[in-house]
N, C-alpha and C positions, 0 to 999 in steps of 0.2 A: 313231561312236564308234570302230568298228574301223579304218576308214580312217585316221583321226587317230594312233591308237596306232602303225599300221605306219609310217605317214610320219615320226614321231617316232624310231622304231626304226630306220629306214633311214637318217634324218639322222645319227644317234648312230654308227651304223656307218660312214657315210662320212666323218665326222669323224675317228674313230679310225683309218682306213685311210689317210687323208691324213697324220695324225700318225705312223703306223708308217713309211710310205713315207719323210717327212722325216728320221726317226731312222735308217733305212736307208742313206740317201744321206749322212748326216753320220759314219756308223761308220767304223772303220779296216779293214774288210774289202776284199778286192780287188775289183775291177770285176765280175767274172763272178758272184761271191756276191752283189753288191748287184742286178744285175739278175735273177737267178734269184730272190731274195726279192721284189723288186717285181712280177715277174710272178705269183707265188704269191700274193701279197696281192691284186693286180688280178683275177686269175682266180677265186679262191674268197675272197670279201672276209671272211666270218666266221671260215672255218676257216684262212684263211691269217694272219689277225691272231692268232689263237690260236696257231698255230705258230709265228710269228715272236716272239710274246712268251714262247714257252717255250724255243725253240732259236736265235733269231736272233741277228744280231751285236751286240754290246755295244760301247760306247764310241764 
């Protein structure tokens, strides 16, 4: 049971990270900021996602 819950949670984090990276790429931010946000999201999947949600580029 514990393995199934962890797997589902991991899959949800992966989907959310991909969604965040796509939104970063579609934003109007300059290239350096996009690269920095993508690296933060990839290196720190959960924390990076939360930070992007709170402070990331919009639009």
